[in-house]
PyMOL Python script that loads the backbone (N, CA, C, O; Angstrom):
from pymol import cmd

cmd.read_pdbstr("""\
ATOM      1  N   UNK A   1       0.819  -1.198   0.000  1.00  0.00           N
ATOM      2  CA  UNK A   1       0.000   0.000   0.000  1.00  0.00           C
ATOM      3  C   UNK A   1       0.868   1.270   0.000  1.00  0.00           C
ATOM      4  O   UNK A   1       0.518   2.272  -0.623  1.00  0.00           O
ATOM      5  N   UNK A   2       1.982   1.209   0.696  1.00  0.00           N
ATOM      6  CA  UNK A   2       2.814   2.409   0.785  1.00  0.00           C
ATOM      7  C   UNK A   2       3.415   2.790  -0.556  1.00  0.00           C
ATOM      8  O   UNK A   2       3.764   3.950  -0.779  1.00  0.00           O
ATOM      9  N   UNK A   3       3.536   1.821  -1.445  1.00  0.00           N
ATOM     10  CA  UNK A   3       4.090   2.123  -2.770  1.00  0.00           C
ATOM     11  C   UNK A   3       3.111   2.919  -3.626  1.00  0.00           C
ATOM     12  O   UNK A   3       3.512   3.629  -4.548  1.00  0.00           O
ATOM     13  N   UNK A   4       1.833   2.793  -3.314  1.00  0.00           N
ATOM     14  CA  UNK A   4       0.828   3.577  -4.046  1.00  0.00           C
ATOM     15  C   UNK A   4       1.079   5.064  -3.860  1.00  0.00           C
ATOM     16  O   UNK A   4       0.943   5.850  -4.798  1.00  0.00           O
ATOM     17  N   UNK A   5       1.454   5.453  -2.613  1.00  0.00           N
ATOM     18  CA  UNK A   5       1.674   6.871  -2.332  1.00  0.00           C
ATOM     19  C   UNK A   5       2.977   7.382  -2.934  1.00  0.00           C
ATOM     20  O   UNK A   5       3.213   8.589  -2.971  1.00  0.00           O
ATOM     21  N   UNK A   6       3.818   6.472  -3.404  1.00  0.00           N
ATOM     22  CA  UNK A   6       5.000   6.907  -4.138  1.00  0.00           C
ATOM     23  C   UNK A   6       4.631   7.329  -5.560  1.00  0.00           C
ATOM     24  O   UNK A   6       5.329   8.134  -6.177  1.00  0.00           O
ATOM     25  N   UNK A   7       3.534   6.783  -6.072  1.00  0.00           N
ATOM     26  CA  UNK A   7       3.072   7.149  -7.412  1.00  0.00           C
ATOM     27  C   UNK A   7       2.261   8.438  -7.405  1.00  0.00           C
ATOM     28  O   UNK A   7       2.322   9.227  -8.348  1.00  0.00           O
ATOM     29  N   UNK A   8       1.491   8.646  -6.320  1.00  0.00           N
ATOM     30  CA  UNK A   8       0.599   9.809  -6.230  1.00  0.00           C
ATOM     31  C   UNK A   8       1.024  10.696  -5.071  1.00  0.00           C
ATOM     32  O   UNK A   8       1.429  10.208  -4.016  1.00  0.00           O
ATOM     33  N   UNK A   9       0.927  12.002  -5.277  1.00  0.00           N
ATOM     34  CA  UNK A   9       1.158  12.941  -4.189  1.00  0.00           C
ATOM     35  C   UNK A   9      -0.051  12.877  -3.250  1.00  0.00           C
ATOM     36  O   UNK A   9      -1.171  13.133  -3.692  1.00  0.00           O
ATOM     37  N   UNK A  10       0.140  12.544  -1.977  1.00  0.00           N
ATOM     38  CA  UNK A  10      -1.003  12.371  -1.069  1.00  0.00           C
ATOM     39  C   UNK A  10      -1.865  13.624  -0.935  1.00  0.00           C
ATOM     40  O   UNK A  10      -3.089  13.519  -0.867  1.00  0.00           O
ATOM     41  N   UNK A  11      -1.254  14.797  -0.896  1.00  0.00           N
ATOM     42  CA  UNK A  11      -2.046  16.025  -0.756  1.00  0.00           C
ATOM     43  C   UNK A  11      -2.949  16.247  -1.957  1.00  0.00           C
ATOM     44  O   UNK A  11      -4.131  16.554  -1.807  1.00  0.00           O
ATOM     45  N   UNK A  12      -2.393  16.091  -3.139  1.00  0.00           N
ATOM     46  CA  UNK A  12      -3.202  16.292  -4.347  1.00  0.00           C
ATOM     47  C   UNK A  12      -4.277  15.225  -4.472  1.00  0.00           C
ATOM     48  O   UNK A  12      -5.399  15.513  -4.890  1.00  0.00           O
ATOM     49  N   UNK A  13      -3.936  13.987  -4.109  1.00  0.00           N
ATOM     50  CA  UNK A  13      -4.910  12.900  -4.201  1.00  0.00           C
ATOM     51  C   UNK A  13      -6.070  13.124  -3.233  1.00  0.00           C
ATOM     52  O   UNK A  13      -7.226  12.914  -3.599  1.00  0.00           O
ATOM     53  N   UNK A  14      -5.776  13.545  -2.007  1.00  0.00           N
ATOM     54  CA  UNK A  14      -6.839  13.770  -1.020  1.00  0.00           C
ATOM     55  C   UNK A  14      -7.692  14.981  -1.378  1.00  0.00           C
ATOM     56  O   UNK A  14      -8.910  14.957  -1.197  1.00  0.00           O
ATOM     57  N   UNK A  15      -7.069  16.031  -1.880  1.00  0.00           N
ATOM     58  CA  UNK A  15      -7.841  17.197  -2.316  1.00  0.00           C
ATOM     59  C   UNK A  15      -8.754  16.816  -3.472  1.00  0.00           C
ATOM     60  O   UNK A  15      -9.917  17.218  -3.507  1.00  0.00           O
ATOM     61  N   UNK A  16      -8.237  16.050  -4.407  1.00  0.00           N
ATOM     62  CA  UNK A  16      -9.063  15.606  -5.537  1.00  0.00           C
ATOM     63  C   UNK A  16     -10.196  14.701  -5.059  1.00  0.00           C
ATOM     64  O   UNK A  16     -11.318  14.802  -5.555  1.00  0.00           O
ATOM     65  N   UNK A  17      -9.915  13.824  -4.109  1.00  0.00           N
ATOM     66  CA  UNK A  17     -10.949  12.934  -3.567  1.00  0.00           C
ATOM     67  C   UNK A  17     -12.052  13.732  -2.888  1.00  0.00           C
ATOM     68  O   UNK A  17     -13.232  13.481  -3.135  1.00  0.00           O
ATOM     69  N   UNK A  18     -11.692  14.690  -2.038  1.00  0.00           N
ATOM     70  CA  UNK A  18     -12.698  15.489  -1.338  1.00  0.00           C
ATOM     71  C   UNK A  18     -13.488  16.369  -2.305  1.00  0.00           C
ATOM     72  O   UNK A  18     -14.689  16.563  -2.122  1.00  0.00           O
ATOM     73  N   UNK A  19     -12.836  16.895  -3.318  1.00  0.00           N
ATOM     74  CA  UNK A  19     -13.552  17.693  -4.315  1.00  0.00           C
ATOM     75  C   UNK A  19     -14.547  16.824  -5.077  1.00  0.00           C
ATOM     76  O   UNK A  19     -15.683  17.238  -5.308  1.00  0.00           O
ATOM     77  N   UNK A  20     -14.130  15.633  -5.465  1.00  0.00           N
ATOM     78  CA  UNK A  20     -15.027  14.711  -6.157  1.00  0.00           C
ATOM     79  C   UNK A  20     -16.220  14.350  -5.281  1.00  0.00           C
ATOM     80  O   UNK A  20     -17.353  14.334  -5.761  1.00  0.00           O
ATOM     81  N   UNK A  21     -15.983  14.060  -4.007  1.00  0.00           N
ATOM     82  CA  UNK A  21     -17.079  13.692  -3.107  1.00  0.00           C
ATOM     83  C   UNK A  21     -18.044  14.858  -2.887  1.00  0.00           C
ATOM     84  O   UNK A  21     -19.252  14.645  -2.782  1.00  0.00           O
ATOM     85  N   UNK A  22     -17.530  16.077  -2.817  1.00  0.00           N
ATOM     86  CA  UNK A  22     -18.398  17.242  -2.655  1.00  0.00           C
ATOM     87  C   UNK A  22     -19.273  17.440  -3.890  1.00  0.00           C
ATOM     88  O   UNK A  22     -20.469  17.705  -3.766  1.00  0.00           O
ATOM     89  N   UNK A  23     -18.695  17.316  -5.065  1.00  0.00           N
ATOM     90  CA  UNK A  23     -19.468  17.450  -6.304  1.00  0.00           C
ATOM     91  C   UNK A  23     -20.499  16.331  -6.410  1.00  0.00           C
ATOM     92  O   UNK A  23     -21.631  16.572  -6.829  1.00  0.00           O
ATOM     93  N   UNK A  24     -20.123  15.128  -6.040  1.00  0.00           N
ATOM     94  CA  UNK A  24     -21.054  13.998  -6.068  1.00  0.00           C
ATOM     95  C   UNK A  24     -22.215  14.219  -5.101  1.00  0.00           C
ATOM     96  O   UNK A  24     -23.363  13.933  -5.439  1.00  0.00           O
ATOM     97  N   UNK A  25     -21.928  14.721  -3.908  1.00  0.00           N
ATOM     98  CA  UNK A  25     -22.990  14.992  -2.930  1.00  0.00           C
ATOM     99  C   UNK A  25     -23.952  16.057  -3.449  1.00  0.00           C
ATOM    100  O   UNK A  25     -25.167  15.904  -3.323  1.00  0.00           O
ATOM    101  N   UNK A  26     -23.426  17.127  -4.028  1.00  0.00           N
ATOM    102  CA  UNK A  26     -24.293  18.166  -4.591  1.00  0.00           C
ATOM    103  C   UNK A  26     -25.136  17.621  -5.733  1.00  0.00           C
ATOM    104  O   UNK A  26     -26.322  17.934  -5.835  1.00  0.00           O
ATOM    105  N   UNK A  27     -24.538  16.817  -6.581  1.00  0.00           N
ATOM    106  CA  UNK A  27     -25.263  16.221  -7.699  1.00  0.00           C
ATOM    107  C   UNK A  27     -26.406  15.341  -7.203  1.00  0.00           C
ATOM    108  O   UNK A  27     -27.518  15.414  -7.725  1.00  0.00           O
ATOM    109  N   UNK A  28     -26.139  14.517  -6.206  1.00  0.00           N
ATOM    110  CA  UNK A  28     -27.186  13.648  -5.662  1.00  0.00           C
ATOM    111  C   UNK A  28     -28.312  14.475  -5.057  1.00  0.00           C
ATOM    112  O   UNK A  28     -29.485  14.162  -5.265  1.00  0.00           O
ATOM    113  N   UNK A  29     -27.979  15.519  -4.316  1.00  0.00           N
ATOM    114  CA  UNK A  29     -29.019  16.349  -3.706  1.00  0.00           C
ATOM    115  C   UNK A  29     -29.852  17.067  -4.766  1.00  0.00           C
ATOM    116  O   UNK A  29     -31.072  17.156  -4.627  1.00  0.00           O
ATOM    117  N   UNK A  30     -29.224  17.573  -5.809  1.00  0.00           N
ATOM    118  CA  UNK A  30     -29.993  18.244  -6.857  1.00  0.00           C
ATOM    119  C   UNK A  30     -30.865  17.263  -7.633  1.00  0.00           C
ATOM    120  O   UNK A  30     -31.969  17.610  -8.051  1.00  0.00           O
ATOM    121  N   UNK A  31     -30.377  16.047  -7.825  1.00  0.00           N
ATOM    122  CA  UNK A  31     -31.209  15.031  -8.479  1.00  0.00           C
ATOM    123  C   UNK A  31     -32.422  14.719  -7.613  1.00  0.00           C
ATOM    124  O   UNK A  31     -33.534  14.601  -8.127  1.00  0.00           O
ATOM    125  N   UNK A  32     -32.221  14.584  -6.310  1.00  0.00           N
ATOM    126  CA  UNK A  32     -33.348  14.314  -5.415  1.00  0.00           C
ATOM    127  C   UNK A  32     -34.331  15.481  -5.386  1.00  0.00           C
ATOM    128  O   UNK A  32     -35.543  15.270  -5.330  1.00  0.00           O
ATOM    129  N   UNK A  33     -33.819  16.703  -5.424  1.00  0.00           N
ATOM    130  CA  UNK A  33     -34.712  17.865  -5.428  1.00  0.00           C
ATOM    131  C   UNK A  33     -35.534  17.949  -6.703  1.00  0.00           C
ATOM    132  O   UNK A  33     -36.608  18.550  -6.706  1.00  0.00           O
ATOM    133  N   UNK A  34     -35.050  17.361  -7.775  1.00  0.00           N
ATOM    134  CA  UNK A  34     -35.782  17.430  -9.039  1.00  0.00           C
ATOM    135  C   UNK A  34     -36.894  16.392  -9.124  1.00  0.00           C
ATOM    136  O   UNK A  34     -37.714  16.449 -10.040  1.00  0.00           O
ATOM    137  N   UNK A  35     -36.939  15.445  -8.188  1.00  0.00           N
ATOM    138  CA  UNK A  35     -37.993  14.433  -8.208  1.00  0.00           C
ATOM    139  C   UNK A  35     -39.172  14.890  -7.369  1.00  0.00           C
ATOM    140  O   UNK A  35     -39.012  15.680  -6.439  1.00  0.00           O
ATOM    141  N   UNK A  36     -40.344  14.397  -7.694  1.00  0.00           N
ATOM    142  CA  UNK A  36     -41.550  14.767  -6.961  1.00  0.00           C
ATOM    143  C   UNK A  36     -41.573  14.127  -5.573  1.00  0.00           C
ATOM    144  O   UNK A  36     -42.011  14.746  -4.603  1.00  0.00           O
ATOM    145  N   UNK A  37     -41.105  12.905  -5.490  1.00  0.00           N
ATOM    146  CA  UNK A  37     -41.200  12.166  -4.226  1.00  0.00           C
ATOM    147  C   UNK A  37     -40.213  12.659  -3.171  1.00  0.00           C
ATOM    148  O   UNK A  37     -40.559  12.716  -1.991  1.00  0.00           O
ATOM    149  N   UNK A  38     -39.011  13.010  -3.565  1.00  0.00           N
ATOM    150  CA  UNK A  38     -37.954  13.334  -2.611  1.00  0.00           C
ATOM    151  C   UNK A  38     -37.634  14.826  -2.530  1.00  0.00           C
ATOM    152  O   UNK A  38     -36.595  15.195  -1.981  1.00  0.00           O
ATOM    153  N   UNK A  39     -38.487  15.682  -3.056  1.00  0.00           N
ATOM    154  CA  UNK A  39     -38.245  17.120  -2.981  1.00  0.00           C
ATOM    155  C   UNK A  39     -38.729  17.622  -1.628  1.00  0.00           C
ATOM    156  O   UNK A  39     -39.912  17.919  -1.463  1.00  0.00           O
ATOM    157  N   UNK A  40     -37.822  17.720  -0.660  1.00  0.00           N
ATOM    158  CA  UNK A  40     -38.191  18.104   0.692  1.00  0.00           C
ATOM    159  C   UNK A  40     -38.518  19.590   0.794  1.00  0.00           C
ATOM    160  O   UNK A  40     -39.218  19.995   1.723  1.00  0.00           O
ATOM    161  N   UNK A  41     -38.036  20.404  -0.126  1.00  0.00           N
ATOM    162  CA  UNK A  41     -38.350  21.831  -0.073  1.00  0.00           C
ATOM    163  C   UNK A  41     -39.794  22.072  -0.505  1.00  0.00           C
ATOM    164  O   UNK A  41     -40.485  22.896   0.093  1.00  0.00           O
ATOM    165  N   UNK A  42     -40.249  21.376  -1.516  1.00  0.00           N
ATOM    166  CA  UNK A  42     -41.629  21.509  -1.970  1.00  0.00           C
ATOM    167  C   UNK A  42     -42.585  20.949  -0.926  1.00  0.00           C
ATOM    168  O   UNK A  42     -43.665  21.504  -0.723  1.00  0.00           O
ATOM    169  N   UNK A  43     -42.214  19.872  -0.267  1.00  0.00           N
ATOM    170  CA  UNK A  43     -43.042  19.267   0.772  1.00  0.00           C
ATOM    171  C   UNK A  43     -43.205  20.219   1.944  1.00  0.00           C
ATOM    172  O   UNK A  43     -44.289  20.303   2.522  1.00  0.00           O
ATOM    173  N   UNK A  44     -42.154  20.935   2.302  1.00  0.00           N
ATOM    174  CA  UNK A  44     -42.241  21.880   3.416  1.00  0.00           C
ATOM    175  C   UNK A  44     -43.220  22.999   3.094  1.00  0.00           C
ATOM    176  O   UNK A  44     -43.969  23.425   3.974  1.00  0.00           O
ATOM    177  N   UNK A  45     -43.235  23.483   1.867  1.00  0.00           N
ATOM    178  CA  UNK A  45     -44.177  24.539   1.509  1.00  0.00           C
ATOM    179  C   UNK A  45     -45.600  24.006   1.495  1.00  0.00           C
ATOM    180  O   UNK A  45     -46.534  24.745   1.807  1.00  0.00           O
ATOM    181  N   UNK A  46     -45.786  22.736   1.138  1.00  0.00           N
ATOM    182  CA  UNK A  46     -47.120  22.142   1.192  1.00  0.00           C
ATOM    183  C   UNK A  46     -47.604  22.019   2.624  1.00  0.00           C
ATOM    184  O   UNK A  46     -48.787  22.222   2.897  1.00  0.00           O
ATOM    185  N   UNK A  47     -46.705  21.690   3.544  1.00  0.00           N
ATOM    186  CA  UNK A  47     -47.080  21.590   4.953  1.00  0.00           C
ATOM    187  C   UNK A  47     -47.495  22.959   5.471  1.00  0.00           C
ATOM    188  O   UNK A  47     -48.492  23.074   6.183  1.00  0.00           O
ATOM    189  N   UNK A  48     -46.739  24.002   5.119  1.00  0.00           N
ATOM    190  CA  UNK A  48     -47.101  25.352   5.540  1.00  0.00           C
ATOM    191  C   UNK A  48     -48.464  25.742   4.986  1.00  0.00           C
ATOM    192  O   UNK A  48     -49.287  26.307   5.707  1.00  0.00           O
ATOM    193  N   UNK A  49     -48.707  25.450   3.728  1.00  0.00           N
ATOM    194  CA  UNK A  49     -49.989  25.777   3.109  1.00  0.00           C
ATOM    195  C   UNK A  49     -51.115  25.006   3.775  1.00  0.00           C
ATOM    196  O   UNK A  49     -52.187  25.562   4.015  1.00  0.00           O
ATOM    197  N   UNK A  50     -50.888  23.740   4.076  1.00  0.00           N
ATOM    198  CA  UNK A  50     -51.904  22.928   4.742  1.00  0.00           C
ATOM    199  C   UNK A  50     -52.203  23.476   6.126  1.00  0.00           C
ATOM    200  O   UNK A  50     -53.363  23.520   6.534  1.00  0.00           O
ATOM    201  N   UNK A  51     -51.177  23.896   6.855  1.00  0.00           N
ATOM    202  CA  UNK A  51     -51.388  24.473   8.179  1.00  0.00           C
ATOM    203  C   UNK A  51     -52.165  25.781   8.075  1.00  0.00           C
ATOM    204  O   UNK A  51     -53.028  26.051   8.911  1.00  0.00           O
ATOM    205  N   UNK A  52     -51.877  26.592   7.069  1.00  0.00           N
ATOM    206  CA  UNK A  52     -52.603  27.848   6.895  1.00  0.00           C
ATOM    207  C   UNK A  52     -54.069  27.585   6.595  1.00  0.00           C
ATOM    208  O   UNK A  52     -54.942  28.268   7.129  1.00  0.00           O
ATOM    209  N   UNK A  53     -54.347  26.611   5.753  1.00  0.00           N
ATOM    210  CA  UNK A  53     -55.729  26.271   5.420  1.00  0.00           C
ATOM    211  C   UNK A  53     -56.444  25.754   6.658  1.00  0.00           C
ATOM    212  O   UNK A  53     -57.606  26.090   6.885  1.00  0.00           O
ATOM    213  N   UNK A  54     -55.767  24.942   7.460  1.00  0.00           N
ATOM    214  CA  UNK A  54     -56.379  24.418   8.681  1.00  0.00           C
ATOM    215  C   UNK A  54     -56.680  25.547   9.662  1.00  0.00           C
ATOM    216  O   UNK A  54     -57.733  25.551  10.299  1.00  0.00           O
ATOM    217  N   UNK A  55     -55.769  26.496   9.785  1.00  0.00           N
ATOM    218  CA  UNK A  55     -55.994  27.633  10.688  1.00  0.00           C
ATOM    219  C   UNK A  55     -57.157  28.486  10.192  1.00  0.00           C
ATOM    220  O   UNK A  55     -57.957  28.960  10.998  1.00  0.00           O
ATOM    221  N   UNK A  56     -57.263  28.688   8.891  1.00  0.00           N
ATOM    222  CA  UNK A  56     -58.362  29.472   8.338  1.00  0.00           C
ATOM    223  C   UNK A  56     -59.687  28.757   8.542  1.00  0.00           C
ATOM    224  O   UNK A  56     -60.710  29.398   8.786  1.00  0.00           O
ATOM    225  N   UNK A  57     -59.676  27.443   8.446  1.00  0.00           N
ATOM    226  CA  UNK A  57     -60.909  26.679   8.648  1.00  0.00           C
ATOM    227  C   UNK A  57     -61.354  26.769  10.098  1.00  0.00           C
ATOM    228  O   UNK A  57     -62.553  26.804  10.373  1.00  0.00           O
ATOM    229  N   UNK A  58     -60.418  26.807  11.021  1.00  0.00           N
ATOM    230  CA  UNK A  58     -60.765  26.899  12.437  1.00  0.00           C
ATOM    231  C   UNK A  58     -61.306  28.281  12.781  1.00  0.00           C
ATOM    232  O   UNK A  58     -62.264  28.400  13.544  1.00  0.00           O
ATOM    233  N   UNK A  59     -60.702  29.323  12.225  1.00  0.00           N
ATOM    234  CA  UNK A  59     -61.123  30.682  12.560  1.00  0.00           C
ATOM    235  C   UNK A  59     -62.281  31.156  11.699  1.00  0.00           C
ATOM    236  O   UNK A  59     -62.965  32.114  12.057  1.00  0.00           O
ATOM    237  N   UNK A  60     -62.508  30.507  10.582  1.00  0.00           N
ATOM    238  CA  UNK A  60     -63.601  30.897   9.698  1.00  0.00           C
ATOM    239  C   UNK A  60     -63.267  32.066   8.800  1.00  0.00           C
ATOM    240  O   UNK A  60     -64.147  32.584   8.112  1.00  0.00           O
ATOM    241  N   UNK A  61     -62.013  32.497   8.789  1.00  0.00           N
ATOM    242  CA  UNK A  61     -61.595  33.622   7.952  1.00  0.00           C
ATOM    243  C   UNK A  61     -61.023  33.093   6.647  1.00  0.00           C
ATOM    244  O   UNK A  61     -60.433  32.014   6.604  1.00  0.00           O
ATOM    245  N   UNK A  62     -61.202  33.856   5.600  1.00  0.00           N
ATOM    246  CA  UNK A  62     -60.649  33.491   4.305  1.00  0.00           C
ATOM    247  C   UNK A  62     -59.824  34.649   3.778  1.00  0.00           C
ATOM    248  O   UNK A  62     -60.229  35.808   3.874  1.00  0.00           O
ATOM    249  N   UNK A  63     -58.668  34.331   3.223  1.00  0.00           N
ATOM    250  CA  UNK A  63     -57.827  35.377   2.635  1.00  0.00           C
ATOM    251  C   UNK A  63     -58.182  35.605   1.180  1.00  0.00           C
ATOM    252  O   UNK A  63     -57.661  36.529   0.555  1.00  0.00           O
ATOM    253  N   UNK A  64     -59.058  34.782   0.630  1.00  0.00           N
ATOM    254  CA  UNK A  64     -59.475  34.935  -0.758  1.00  0.00           C
ATOM    255  C   UNK A  64     -60.653  35.904  -0.816  1.00  0.00           C
ATOM    256  O   UNK A  64     -61.739  35.587  -0.331  1.00  0.00           O
ATOM    257  N   UNK A  65     -60.453  37.040  -1.385  1.00  0.00           N
ATOM    258  CA  UNK A  65     -61.555  37.981  -1.576  1.00  0.00           C
ATOM    259  C   UNK A  65     -61.040  39.273  -2.146  1.00  0.00           C
ATOM    260  O   UNK A  65     -61.818  40.198  -2.380  1.00  0.00           O
TER     261      UNK A  65
END
""", "prot")
cmd.dss("prot")
cmd.show_as("cartoon", "prot")
cmd.util.cbc("prot")
cmd.orient("prot")
């Protein structure tokens, strides 16, 4: 194993590895955000909207008018 590090500079290899992993993580998150099932940002806005509708139903007030 130690001979591998004679072929590659450890600092450059680790920086490249961490950069690759960061790009991969961002790519995975953006792919998940683009799907309907796993888009947690869209789900949060739906929860807020549902809570607002529930509060309006309890108070009897409507913002539509």
